C-alpha positions in Angstrom: 8.1 25.2 -48.4 10.3 22.6 -50.1 13.9 23.6 -50.6 15.3 24.2 -54.1 18.5 25.1 -55.9 19.0 28.8 -55.7 20.3 30.9 -58.7 19.2 34.4 -57.6 20.6 36.3 -54.6 22.0 35.0 -51.3 21.2 31.5 -50.1 19.1 30.7 -47.1 19.6 27.2 -45.6 15.9 27.0 -44.7 14.8 27.6 -48.3 17.8 26.5 -50.4 20.1 23.6 -50.9 23.5 24.9 -49.9 26.9 24.0 -48.6 28.6 25.6 -45.5 29.2 29.1 -46.9 32.6 29.7 -45.5 34.1 26.3 -46.2 35.7 27.7 -49.4 37.3 30.6 -47.5 39.7 29.2 -44.9 41.7 31.7 -42.8 39.0 34.4 -42.5 38.7 34.1 -38.7 42.4 34.4 -38.3 42.6 37.6 -40.1 39.8 39.1 -38.1 41.4 37.9 -34.8 44.6 39.7 -35.9 42.8 43.0 -36.7 43.7 42.8 -40.3 42.1 44.3 -43.4 41.7 42.1 -46.5 40.2 41.8 -50.0 37.8 39.1 -51.2 37.4 39.1 -55.0 35.7 36.5 -57.1 33.5 36.3 -60.2 29.8 36.9 -60.4 27.5 34.5 -58.6 30.0 32.2 -56.9 28.7 32.8 -53.4 30.5 35.9 -52.1 27.5 37.6 -50.6 26.1 34.4 -49.1 29.5 33.6 -47.6 30.0 37.1 -46.1 26.5 37.3 -44.6 27.1 33.9 -43.0 30.6 34.9 -41.8 29.2 38.1 -40.3 26.6 36.1 -38.3 29.2 33.7 -37.1 31.4 36.6 -35.9 28.4 38.2 -34.1 27.9 34.9 -32.3 31.5 35.0 -31.2 31.1 38.5 -29.7 32.2 40.8 -32.5 30.1 43.6 -33.8 30.1 42.5 -37.4 28.2 44.4 -40.1 27.8 43.4 -43.8 26.8 46.2 -46.0 26.9 47.1 -49.7 28.2 50.1 -51.7 25.8 49.3 -54.6 23.5 52.3 -53.9 26.3 54.6 -55.0 27.1 52.7 -58.2 28.3 55.0 -61.0 28.5 58.1 -58.7 32.0 59.3 -59.0 31.5 62.5 -57.0 32.1 62.1 -53.3 29.1 64.3 -52.4 26.7 62.0 -54.3 28.2 58.6 -53.5 29.0 59.0 -49.8 25.4 59.7 -48.5 24.3 56.5 -50.2 27.0 54.4 -48.6 26.2 55.9 -45.2 22.6 55.1 -45.6 23.5 51.5 -46.4 25.8 51.3 -43.4 23.2 52.7 -41.0 20.4 50.4 -42.3 22.6 47.3 -41.9 23.9 48.3 -38.5 20.4 48.6 -37.2 19.2 45.3 -38.7 22.2 43.3 -37.9 23.3 44.8 -34.5 19.9 45.9 -33.3 21.4 49.4 -32.8 19.7 52.7 -33.5 22.7 54.2 -35.2 22.8 57.5 -37.1 25.9 58.8 -38.8 27.2 62.1 -37.5 26.8 65.2 -39.8 30.1 65.8 -41.5 31.5 67.4 -44.6 31.7 65.4 -47.8 34.9 63.4 -48.0 35.1 62.4 -44.4 31.7 61.0 -43.8 32.7 57.3 -43.8 35.6 57.9 -41.5 33.4 59.7 -39.0 30.6 57.2 -39.3 32.9 54.2 -38.7 34.4 56.0 -35.7 30.9 56.6 -34.3 29.8 53.1 -34.9 33.0 51.7 -33.2 32.3 53.8 -30.2 28.7 52.7 -30.0 29.5 49.0 -30.0 32.5 49.2 -27.7 34.0 47.2 -26.0 33.2 44.8 -28.9 35.4 44.9 -31.9 33.8 46.4 -35.0 34.2 44.3 -38.2 33.0 45.7 -41.5 32.4 43.5 -44.6 31.9 45.9 -47.5 30.3 44.3 -50.5 30.1 45.5 -54.1 33.3 47.5 -53.4 34.1 47.6 -57.1 30.9 49.6 -57.9 32.7 52.6 -56.3 34.4 54.7 -59.0 36.5 57.8 -59.6 37.3 60.3 -56.8 34.6 58.7 -54.5 36.5 55.4 -54.6 39.8 57.0 -53.9 38.3 59.0 -51.0 36.7 55.9 -49.4 40.0 53.9 -49.5 41.9 56.9 -48.0 39.4 57.1 -45.2 39.8 53.4 -44.5 43.5 53.8 -44.5 43.4 56.7 -42.1 41.3 54.7 -39.7 43.5 51.7 -40.0 46.3 53.5 -38.2 44.3 53.8 -35.0 42.0 50.8 -35.3 41.0 49.5 -31.9 37.7 48.8 -30.0 35.8 52.1 -29.6 38.0 54.0 -32.1 37.7 52.4 -35.5 36.8 49.1 -37.3 39.5 46.6 -36.2 39.0 44.5 -39.4 37.6 45.5 -42.8 37.0 43.4 -45.9 36.5 44.8 -49.4 34.4 42.4 -51.4 33.8 42.5 -55.2 34.4 40.9 -58.5 37.8 42.5 -59.0 40.9 43.2 -56.9 41.1 47.0 -56.0 44.2 47.2 -58.2 42.0 47.0 -61.2 39.3 49.4 -60.2 41.8 51.9 -58.8 43.4 51.9 -62.3 40.0 52.7 -63.7 39.4 55.4 -61.1 42.7 57.0 -62.2 41.8 57.1 -65.9 43.6 54.0 -66.8 46.9 54.9 -65.1 48.3 51.9 -63.2 48.1 52.4 -59.5 51.1 52.8 -57.3 51.2 49.6 -55.1 51.6 51.7 -52.0 48.5 53.9 -52.6 45.8 54.2 -51.5 45.0 50.8 -50.1 48.4 49.4 -49.1 47.0 48.1 -45.7 45.4 44.9 -46.9 47.1 41.7 -45.6 45.8 39.6 -48.5 43.7 39.4 -51.6 41.8 36.1 -51.5 39.3 34.5 -53.8 36.4 32.1 -53.6 37.1 28.8 -55.3 34.6 26.7 -57.2 32.9 23.5 -55.9 34.9 20.3 -55.9 33.3 17.1 -57.3 32.5 15.7 -53.9 30.9 19.0 -52.9 28.6 18.9 -55.9 27.6 15.4 -54.9 27.0 16.6 -51.4 24.9 19.5 -52.6 22.8 17.3 -54.9 22.6 14.7 -52.1 20.6 17.2 -50.0 17.9 17.1 -52.7 18.0 13.3 -52.6 17.6 13.3 -48.8 14.6 15.7 -49.0 12.8 14.1 -52.0 14.3 10.7 -52.7 15.3 11.7 -56.2 18.8 10.7 -57.0 21.4 12.5 -59.1 23.4 9.6 -60.6 27.1 9.6 -60.4 27.3 10.1 -64.2 25.1 13.2 -63.8 27.5 14.7 -61.2 30.5 13.9 -63.4 28.8 15.6 -66.4 28.0 18.7 -64.3 31.7 19.0 -63.4 32.7 18.4 -67.0 30.5 21.3 -68.2 30.9 23.7 -65.2 34.2 23.0 -63.5 32.2 23.5 -60.3 31.1 27.1 -61.0 28.4 27.5 -58.3 25.7 29.3 -60.4 26.0 26.8 -63.2 25.9 23.9 -60.8 22.7 25.1 -59.2 21.1 26.2 -62.5 21.6 22.8 -64.2 20.1 21.1 -61.1 17.2 23.5 -60.9 16.1 22.9 -64.5 16.3 19.2 -64.0 14.3 19.4 -60.7 11.6 21.7 -62.0 11.3 20.9 -65.7 13.2 17.9 -67.1 12.7 15.3 -64.4 9.7 16.5 -62.2 8.9 12.9 -61.3 10.9 12.4 -58.1 10.9 8.6 -58.7 13.1 9.1 -61.7 16.8 9.7 -61.3 18.7 12.6 -63.0 21.1 11.3 -65.6 24.0 12.6 -67.7 21.6 13.0 -70.6 19.4 15.3 -68.5 22.4 17.4 -67.6 23.3 17.8 -71.3 19.8 18.9 -72.2 19.7 21.3 -69.2 23.1 22.7 -70.4 21.7 23.5 -73.9 18.5 25.0 -72.4 20.4 27.2 -70.1 22.6 28.6 -72.8 19.6 29.3 -75.0 17.7 30.9 -72.1 20.1 33.8 -71.9 19.8 34.2 -68.1 21.0 37.4 -66.5 24.2 35.7 -65.4 25.1 34.5 -68.9 24.0 37.8 -70.5 26.3 39.7 -68.2 29.1 37.3 -69.3 28.5 37.9 -72.9 28.2 41.7 -72.4 31.9 41.7 -71.4 32.9 40.8 -74.9 32.0 44.3 -75.9 34.9 45.6 -73.8 38.1 46.0 -76.0 40.4 44.7 -73.2 38.3 41.6 -72.8 38.0 41.1 -76.6 41.8 41.2 -76.9 42.3 38.4 -74.4 39.4 36.3 -75.6 40.6 36.5 -79.2 44.1 35.3 -78.2 42.6 32.4 -76.4 40.2 31.6 -79.2 43.0 31.5 -81.7 45.3 29.5 -79.5 48.0 32.2 -79.5 51.2 31.2 -77.8 52.0 34.8 -76.7 49.1 35.8 -74.4 49.9 38.8 -72.2 49.6 36.8 -69.0 51.2 39.6 -66.8 49.0 42.4 -68.1 46.3 44.2 -66.3 43.9 43.1 -69.0 44.6 39.4 -68.4 44.2 39.9 -64.6 40.9 41.7 -65.3 39.5 38.9 -67.5 40.5 36.2 -65.0 39.0 38.2 -62.1 35.7 38.3 -64.1 35.8 34.5 -64.2 35.9 34.3 -68.0 39.3 32.8 -68.4 41.7 30.6 -66.3 45.3 29.7 -66.9 47.5 26.9 -65.8 50.6 25.1 -67.2 48.5 24.2 -70.3 47.9 27.9 -71.1 44.8 30.2 -70.9 41.4 28.8 -71.7 37.7 29.5 -71.0 37.0 29.0 -67.3 34.7 26.1 -68.0 33.2 24.3 -71.0 29.9 26.1 -70.7 31.6 29.5 -70.8 33.7 28.3 -73.7 30.4 27.4 -75.6 28.8 30.7 -74.6 31.8 32.8 -75.6 32.1 31.1 -79.0 28.3 31.4 -79.6 28.2 35.0 -78.5 31.0 35.9 -80.8 29.3 34.3 -83.8 25.6 35.0 -83.0 25.3 38.1 -85.1 27.0 36.4 -88.0 24.7 33.4 -87.5 21.6 35.6 -87.6 22.9 37.2 -90.8 23.7 34.0 -92.5 21.0 32.9 -95.0 19.3 29.6 -94.4 21.2 26.8 -96.1 20.6 26.9 -99.8 22.6 23.8 -100.9 21.7 20.1 -100.5 23.5 19.8 -97.2 21.3 17.1 -95.9 21.2 13.7 -97.6 17.9 11.9 -98.3 18.5 9.6 -95.3 18.6 12.7 -93.0 22.4 12.7 -92.4 24.7 15.6 -93.0 26.7 16.0 -96.2 29.7 17.5 -94.5 31.9 17.9 -97.6 29.1 19.9 -99.2 28.9 22.1 -96.0 32.6 22.9 -96.1 32.4 23.7 -99.7 29.4 26.0 -99.3 31.2 27.8 -96.4 34.2 28.5 -98.6 31.9 30.0 -101.3 30.1 32.0 -98.7 33.4 33.3 -97.1 34.7 34.4 -100.5 31.6 36.4 -101.2 31.2 38.0 -97.7 34.7 38.1 -96.1 35.0 41.9 -96.4 31.6 42.7 -95.0 32.0 40.2 -92.1 35.4 41.7 -91.3 33.9 45.2 -91.0 31.3 43.9 -88.5 33.9 42.3 -86.2 36.3 45.2 -85.5 37.3 43.8 -82.1 38.3 40.4 -83.4 40.3 41.2 -86.5 42.5 38.0 -86.4 39.6 35.6 -85.7 37.1 36.7 -88.3 37.3 33.5 -90.4 37.0 31.3 -87.3 34.0 33.2 -86.0 32.3 33.1 -89.5 32.8 29.4 -89.8 31.4 28.7 -86.3 28.4 30.8 -87.1 27.9 29.0 -90.4 28.0 25.6 -88.7 25.7 26.7 -85.9 23.2 28.0 -88.5 23.2 24.6 -90.3 23.0 22.2 -87.4 20.9 24.4 -85.1 17.9 22.3 -84.0 19.1 19.1 -85.5 22.5 18.6 -83.9 25.2 20.5 -81.9 28.6 22.0 -82.3 31.3 21.5 -79.6 34.4 23.7 -79.5 37.8 23.3 -78.0 40.3 26.2 -77.8 43.0 27.4 -75.5 46.1 29.6 -75.6 49.2 27.9 -76.9 47.3 25.2 -78.9 47.5 27.3 -82.1 44.2 25.9 -83.4 40.5 25.7 -82.8 38.8 22.3 -82.9 35.2 21.9 -83.7 33.1 18.7 -83.5 29.7 18.6 -85.2 27.2 15.9 -83.9 24.4 15.4 -86.3 22.0 12.4 -86.9 24.3 10.1 -85.0 27.4 11.0 -86.9 30.4 13.1 -85.8 32.5 15.5 -88.0 35.7 17.1 -86.8 37.2 20.3 -88.1 40.4 22.0 -87.0 41.1 25.6 -88.0 44.6 27.0 -88.2 45.8 30.3 -89.5 48.9 31.3 -91.4 50.0 34.6 -90.1 52.2 37.0 -92.2 55.3 35.8 -90.3 54.4 32.0 -90.7 55.4 29.5 -93.3 52.5 27.8 -95.0 54.2 24.5 -95.0 55.0 24.7 -91.3 51.5 25.5 -90.4 50.2 22.7 -92.6 52.5 20.2 -91.0 51.5 21.4 -87.5 47.8 21.2 -88.4 48.1 17.6 -89.7 49.8 16.5 -86.5 47.4 18.3 -84.2 44.3 17.1 -86.1 45.6 13.5 -86.0 46.1 13.7 -82.3 42.7 15.2 -81.7 41.1 12.4 -83.8 42.9 9.9 -81.7 41.3 11.3 -78.5 37.9 10.9 -80.2 38.6 7.4 -81.6 38.0 8.8 -85.2 39.9 8.4 -88.4 38.6 11.2 -90.7 38.7 15.0 -90.2 38.9 18.4 -92.0 41.7 20.9 -91.7 40.9 24.5 -92.7 43.9 26.8 -93.1 43.2 30.5 -93.1 45.9 32.3 -95.1 46.5 35.8 -93.6 49.4 36.8 -95.8 48.6 40.2 -97.4 48.0 40.3 -101.1 46.9 36.7 -101.6 44.3 36.3 -104.3 41.3 34.1 -103.8 42.7 31.7 -106.4 45.7 31.3 -104.1 43.7 31.0 -100.9 41.0 28.5 -102.0 42.6 25.2 -102.6 41.8 21.6 -101.5 43.8 18.5 -100.8 43.1 15.0 -99.5 45.8 13.0 -97.8 46.3 10.0 -95.5 48.2 10.8 -92.4 49.0 8.3 -89.6 46.3 6.0 -91.0 43.7 8.8 -91.0 41.9 10.4 -94.0 42.4 14.1 -93.7 40.7 16.7 -96.0 42.6 20.0 -96.2 41.1 23.2 -97.5 42.4 26.8 -97.8 40.1 29.6 -96.7 
């Protein structure tokens, strides 16, 4: 069977294009050699399971008794008596298949079963060292989770061949700090309890540009079909090397967009695949969007969307959102982890409003098929005045960003099928930039808000300067600045104003919302 780009489950080099699984995790062997316990946490579908299955096989080849198993069977079971038998069954099954060992856990009382089973397995494989790679660790919850970690800590004290696992890895989307907090009803965990034995918490990085080229090069070697350099660059631009997205874009090109292997894959194909992937609502992207229903996620995403300069970077909520892979931060502030996620988050926030926005009722399209953008902006302001209260009621988790979300939904409703909307937002920028591509023309809008503590004149001046700089990056000389006035008590007559000005040689259209 011909190899393909895998987007579901662990990769197999005989069936899938893949890179060396442990390349992105240097230092694992050293921790095992030193009999250390560690944590591997990374977002969904970046290669954790593939890497750990490969690592376990490598360790077995080196003489270790390495077992990968998952806690997923006990997901949602907080009671020890319910969760632990499922974990033991998973450990037994994997020990038999991976070690060729007819292993059965000893009969023990609930709450000490994992400890006794690991002891028994260590004795059965002696004098080899037992290494356990425990996947889906963050599916364990409540008292069952705390019990598991305490049993591992008890065994850590006497870890040695024949006595207990000499090295253990907990693998999941989040660091134990976060799911221990959840297990304790939201109370932050004491750093010393109950898993203070880990040497490190490590994560799995995204692909680098040369690794994406190497991965796609395997397809070229197998089939002769090239991914042009521009296509690889565009993939990195959209995905920042996120493995699922890298594979998903290539798979759609391979199977659907460019099935003729004599034709190369271009940047244009990648752009089309990106749009198709977003609209397809794959399980991966649906799970991403589902997170926006969590209040702690909504708070952080709203701050990033609005460009707030005071994001709670040191909070558990921010760590949680970064562990999920939704947001990253650097010296430039917090932003969506990649441009595709940025697009998905913005669309997901506005999709309900888009569906509830009537089809355009004004002459928004000129007779030559181009977009009458001034008419569009004017129609939105009318729509916002009539529907602001209702829209606000339907977006309780994003109270500060209601106007921004409504405008994005309005734009998407208009251009959907005939153009596209691109969005730029990041913490610290204080604005959201939107670019509409339609019928060969581009239109730029920047949205800023005047908070109750802000001066309208100051926000206006900042907006003019920011919009001018953004237009410079695009090589354009005309743009729209929408200013959302959030001062209480403002009448619509005070909010809805317009102004045209020339700023740094650019024609800027200002409108109050």
